[in-house]
N, CA and C atoms as an extended XYZ file, in Angstrom:
252
Properties=species:S:1:pos:R:3:atomname:S:1:resname:S:1:resid:I:1 pbc="F F F"
N       -31.434      142.645       26.895 N   MET     1
C       -31.106      142.815       25.328 CA  MET     1
C       -31.961      144.007       24.814 C   MET     1
N       -31.247      144.990       24.174 N   ALA     2
C       -32.004      145.976       23.791 CA  ALA     2
C       -32.673      145.962       22.400 C   ALA     2
N       -33.691      146.572       22.049 N   PHE     3
C       -34.489      146.435       20.977 CA  PHE     3
C       -34.715      147.783       20.267 C   PHE     3
N       -34.495      147.933       18.898 N   CYS     4
C       -34.731      149.119       18.312 CA  CYS     4
C       -35.392      148.778       17.043 C   CYS     4
N       -36.655      149.041       16.822 N   ILE     5
C       -37.401      148.385       15.551 CA  ILE     5
C       -38.301      149.428       15.020 C   ILE     5
N       -37.908      149.432       13.833 N   LEU     6
C       -38.697      150.548       12.869 CA  LEU     6
C       -39.951      149.959       12.286 C   LEU     6
N       -41.027      150.779       12.291 N   ILE     7
C       -42.334      150.223       11.892 CA  ILE     7
C       -42.822      151.282       11.003 C   ILE     7
N       -43.508      150.834        9.418 N   PHE     8
C       -43.875      151.707        8.500 CA  PHE     8
C       -45.208      150.998        8.005 C   PHE     8
N       -46.349      151.794        8.023 N   LYS     9
C       -47.418      151.419        7.424 CA  LYS     9
C       -47.054      151.358        5.816 C   LYS     9
N       -47.711      150.114        5.434 N   LYS    10
C       -47.441      150.005        3.903 CA  LYS    10
C       -48.735      149.884        3.264 C   LYS    10
N       -49.952      149.527        3.966 N   GLU    11
C       -51.095      149.560        3.161 CA  GLU    11
C       -52.420      149.517        4.195 C   GLU    11
N       -53.393      150.310        3.788 N   GLU    12
C       -54.255      150.459        4.752 CA  GLU    12
C       -55.851      150.614        3.930 C   GLU    12
N       -56.869      149.913        4.522 N   ASN    13
C       -58.164      150.295        3.850 CA  ASN    13
C       -59.010      150.270        5.050 C   ASN    13
N       -60.511      150.263        4.821 N   GLU    14
C       -61.421      150.463        5.990 CA  GLU    14
C       -61.336      149.191        6.952 C   GLU    14
N       -60.696      147.942        6.534 N   SER    15
C       -60.648      146.940        7.576 CA  SER    15
C       -59.514      146.684        8.265 C   SER    15
N       -58.496      146.913        7.457 N   PHE    16
C       -56.971      146.557        8.447 CA  PHE    16
C       -55.944      147.879        7.802 C   PHE    16
N       -54.867      147.632        8.769 N   ALA    17
C       -53.696      148.283        8.324 CA  ALA    17
C       -52.494      147.287        8.344 C   ALA    17
N       -51.607      147.432        7.163 N   ARG    18
C       -50.807      146.264        7.355 CA  ARG    18
C       -49.226      147.195        7.350 C   ARG    18
N       -48.524      146.685        8.422 N   TYR    19
C       -47.132      147.541        8.619 CA  TYR    19
C       -45.846      146.440        8.354 C   TYR    19
N       -44.881      147.060        8.004 N   ASN    20
C       -43.628      146.490        7.843 CA  ASN    20
C       -42.861      146.807        9.181 C   ASN    20
N       -41.987      145.869        9.498 N   PHE    21
C       -41.131      146.065       10.755 CA  PHE    21
C       -39.940      145.569       10.444 C   PHE    21
N       -38.696      146.117       11.077 N   MET    22
C       -37.239      145.685       10.949 CA  MET    22
C       -36.575      146.220       12.139 C   MET    22
N       -35.426      145.366       12.330 N   ALA    23
C       -34.565      145.908       13.420 CA  ALA    23
C       -33.810      147.012       12.943 C   ALA    23
N       -33.472      147.941       13.688 N   CYS    24
C       -32.721      149.287       13.070 CA  CYS    24
C       -31.479      148.891       12.388 C   CYS    24
N       -30.882      147.940       12.968 N   GLU    25
C       -29.586      147.744       12.438 CA  GLU    25
C       -29.703      146.742       11.288 C   GLU    25
N       -30.847      146.478       10.753 N   PHE    26
C       -30.654      145.866        9.352 CA  PHE    26
C       -31.432      146.570        8.346 C   PHE    26
N       -31.710      147.770        8.618 N   LYS    27
C       -32.443      148.715        7.792 CA  LYS    27
C       -31.651      148.645        6.284 C   LYS    27
N       -30.462      148.768        6.523 N   ASP    28
C       -29.868      148.936        5.330 CA  ASP    28
C       -29.297      147.505        4.716 C   ASP    28
N       -29.751      146.844        4.958 N   THR    29
C       -29.163      145.340        4.316 CA  THR    29
C       -30.174      144.393        3.615 C   THR    29
N       -29.859      143.332        3.240 N   ASP    30
C       -30.817      142.622        2.288 CA  ASP    30
C       -31.535      141.714        3.161 C   ASP    30
N       -31.538      141.621        4.439 N   LYS    31
C       -32.323      141.050        5.633 CA  LYS    31
C       -33.834      141.332        5.137 C   LYS    31
N       -34.694      140.435        5.004 N   GLU    32
C       -36.088      140.498        4.945 CA  GLU    32
C       -36.597      141.023        6.241 C   GLU    32
N       -37.696      142.148        5.871 N   HIS    33
C       -38.347      142.790        7.139 CA  HIS    33
C       -39.628      141.621        7.361 C   HIS    33
N       -40.313      141.857        8.485 N   GLY    34
C       -41.496      141.300        8.798 CA  GLY    34
C       -42.540      142.029        8.443 C   GLY    34
N       -43.898      141.651        8.328 N   VAL    35
C       -45.011      142.267        8.032 CA  VAL    35
C       -46.251      141.739        8.884 C   VAL    35
N       -46.908      142.825        9.636 N   LEU    36
C       -47.920      142.316       10.296 CA  LEU    36
C       -49.323      143.229       10.079 C   LEU    36
N       -50.361      142.636       10.415 N   GLU    37
C       -51.485      143.335       10.180 CA  GLU    37
C       -52.591      143.544       11.306 C   GLU    37
N       -53.133      144.674       11.493 N   ILE    38
C       -54.024      144.875       12.375 CA  ILE    38
C       -55.478      145.189       12.026 C   ILE    38
N       -56.185      144.338       12.565 N   ASN    39
C       -57.740      144.765       12.464 CA  ASN    39
C       -58.258      145.764       12.900 C   ASN    39
N       -58.744      147.014       11.901 N   LYS    40
C       -58.946      148.061       12.865 CA  LYS    40
C       -60.490      148.136       13.515 C   LYS    40
N       -60.965      147.195       13.370 N   GLU    41
C       -62.407      147.087       14.201 CA  GLU    41
C       -62.235      146.411       15.464 C   GLU    41
N       -61.468      145.376       15.940 N   ASN    42
C       -61.226      144.520       17.054 CA  ASN    42
C       -59.844      144.839       17.534 C   ASN    42
N       -58.763      145.296       16.926 N   GLY    43
C       -57.321      145.241       17.223 CA  GLY    43
C       -56.708      143.947       16.983 C   GLY    43
N       -57.152      143.007       16.591 N   GLU    44
C       -56.485      141.778       16.412 CA  GLU    44
C       -55.350      142.002       15.300 C   GLU    44
N       -54.148      141.452       15.852 N   ILE    45
C       -53.034      141.494       14.955 CA  ILE    45
C       -52.577      140.062       14.485 C   ILE    45
N       -52.315      140.103       13.223 N   THR    46
C       -51.890      138.872       12.754 CA  THR    46
C       -50.431      139.027       12.166 C   THR    46
N       -49.650      137.954       12.165 N   LEU    47
C       -48.298      137.924       11.545 CA  LEU    47
C       -48.328      137.500       10.122 C   LEU    47
N       -48.066      138.386        9.204 N   ILE    48
C       -48.112      137.847        7.934 CA  ILE    48
C       -46.942      137.197        7.248 C   ILE    48
N       -45.847      137.757        7.715 N   LYS    49
C       -44.353      137.341        7.446 CA  LYS    49
C       -43.333      137.592        8.504 C   LYS    49
N       -42.581      136.739        8.999 N   ALA    50
C       -41.631      136.907       10.268 CA  ALA    50
C       -40.455      137.271        9.316 C   ALA    50
N       -39.861      138.401       10.038 N   ALA    51
C       -38.474      138.854        9.536 CA  ALA    51
C       -37.303      137.634        9.728 C   ALA    51
N       -36.499      137.714        8.697 N   ASP    52
C       -35.308      136.524        8.589 CA  ASP    52
C       -34.660      136.429        9.998 C   ASP    52
N       -34.472      137.479       10.651 N   TYR    53
C       -33.521      137.192       11.722 CA  TYR    53
C       -34.626      136.934       13.059 C   TYR    53
N       -35.953      137.025       13.014 N   ASP    54
C       -36.741      137.002       14.230 CA  ASP    54
C       -37.370      135.621       14.397 C   ASP    54
N       -36.511      134.402       14.781 N   GLU    55
C       -36.880      133.272       15.047 CA  GLU    55
C       -37.576      132.969       16.191 C   GLU    55
N       -37.477      133.648       17.140 N   LYS    56
C       -37.982      133.753       18.371 CA  LYS    56
C       -39.483      134.775       18.499 C   LYS    56
N       -39.771      135.495       17.595 N   LYS    57
C       -40.615      136.391       17.292 CA  LYS    57
C       -40.709      137.589       18.453 C   LYS    57
N       -39.311      137.969       18.749 N   HIS    58
C       -39.227      138.898       19.730 CA  HIS    58
C       -39.311      140.332       18.993 C   HIS    58
N       -39.140      140.451       18.005 N   PHE    59
C       -39.284      141.885       17.181 CA  PHE    59
C       -40.683      141.831       16.916 C   PHE    59
N       -41.539      140.838       16.279 N   TYR    60
C       -42.724      140.771       16.142 CA  TYR    60
C       -43.828      141.226       17.157 C   TYR    60
N       -43.495      140.599       18.598 N   GLN    61
C       -44.222      140.946       19.787 CA  GLN    61
C       -43.959      142.334       20.035 C   GLN    61
N       -42.829      143.062       19.855 N   ARG    62
C       -42.786      144.237       20.336 CA  ARG    62
C       -43.254      145.297       19.260 C   ARG    62
N       -43.088      144.881       17.761 N   ALA    63
C       -43.858      145.749       17.097 CA  ALA    63
C       -45.357      145.739       17.047 C   ALA    63
N       -45.848      144.497       17.279 N   SER    64
C       -47.322      144.228       17.296 CA  SER    64
C       -47.886      145.119       18.572 C   SER    64
N       -47.021      145.001       19.703 N   TYR    65
C       -47.620      145.693       21.043 CA  TYR    65
C       -47.512      147.190       20.639 C   TYR    65
N       -46.444      147.605       20.024 N   LYS    66
C       -46.372      149.173       19.555 CA  LYS    66
C       -47.736      149.452       18.899 C   LYS    66
N       -48.033      149.046       17.974 N   ILE    67
C       -49.151      149.308       16.918 CA  ILE    67
C       -50.569      148.870       17.671 C   ILE    67
N       -50.597      148.029       18.674 N   LEU    68
C       -51.747      147.784       19.481 CA  LEU    68
C       -52.052      149.002       20.194 C   LEU    68
N       -50.944      149.563       20.940 N   THR    69
C       -51.131      150.732       21.821 CA  THR    69
C       -51.524      151.946       21.157 C   THR    69
N       -51.045      152.098       19.789 N   HIS    70
C       -51.366      153.115       18.980 CA  HIS    70
C       -52.930      153.067       18.598 C   HIS    70
N       -53.211      152.088       18.230 N   TRP    71
C       -54.769      151.304       17.774 CA  TRP    71
C       -55.755      151.887       19.151 C   TRP    71
N       -55.127      151.479       20.467 N   LYS    72
C       -56.012      151.966       21.495 CA  LYS    72
C       -56.359      153.388       21.716 C   LYS    72
N       -55.372      153.972       21.283 N   ASN    73
C       -55.206      155.571       21.467 CA  ASN    73
C       -56.038      156.274       20.413 C   ASN    73
N       -56.498      155.406       19.463 N   GLY    74
C       -57.403      155.739       18.261 CA  GLY    74
C       -56.330      156.204       17.282 C   GLY    74
N       -55.277      155.692       17.014 N   ASP    75
C       -54.412      156.398       16.083 CA  ASP    75
C       -53.425      155.044       15.403 C   ASP    75
N       -53.549      155.182       13.896 N   LEU    76
C       -52.598      154.266       13.340 CA  LEU    76
C       -51.517      154.801       12.439 C   LEU    76
N       -50.436      155.191       13.072 N   PRO    77
C       -49.437      156.201       12.495 CA  PRO    77
C       -48.815      155.714       11.184 C   PRO    77
N       -48.295      156.510       10.204 N   ASP    78
C       -47.736      156.041        9.143 CA  ASP    78
C       -46.369      155.297        9.351 C   ASP    78
N       -45.601      155.971       10.434 N   ARG    79
C       -44.358      155.283       11.155 CA  ARG    79
C       -44.374      155.472       12.565 C   ARG    79
N       -43.755      154.448       13.305 N   THR    80
C       -43.274      154.498       14.488 CA  THR    80
C       -41.919      153.909       15.023 C   THR    80
N       -41.615      153.838       16.234 N   ILE    81
C       -40.388      153.002       16.415 CA  ILE    81
C       -40.614      152.419       17.715 C   ILE    81
N       -39.940      150.970       18.168 N   TRP    82
C       -39.993      150.795       19.312 CA  TRP    82
C       -38.719      150.926       19.751 C   TRP    82
N       -38.057      151.290       20.751 N   ALA    83
C       -37.014      151.574       21.554 CA  ALA    83
C       -36.790      151.155       22.933 C   ALA    83
N       -35.946      150.043       23.527 N   SER    84
C       -35.880      149.811       24.593 CA  SER    84
C       -34.553      149.219       24.816 C   SER    84
């Protein structure tokens, strides 16, 4: 199964960064996106809200891995994408 996930930073402060994530094919629909948050100090990621279509958390797992990889490289970008 191929995945394309758009990931956008929605909020950031000294402690955390919060990201919305959505499947590329649902970007122009009414489907609810997911929301995750990364702790800037320790890299811990928390699922705030699952996307409507992500019952098995496959999109969340990939989006969180992508953000964690950026964090490990010292970067929390405003937007990124997972494509596989």
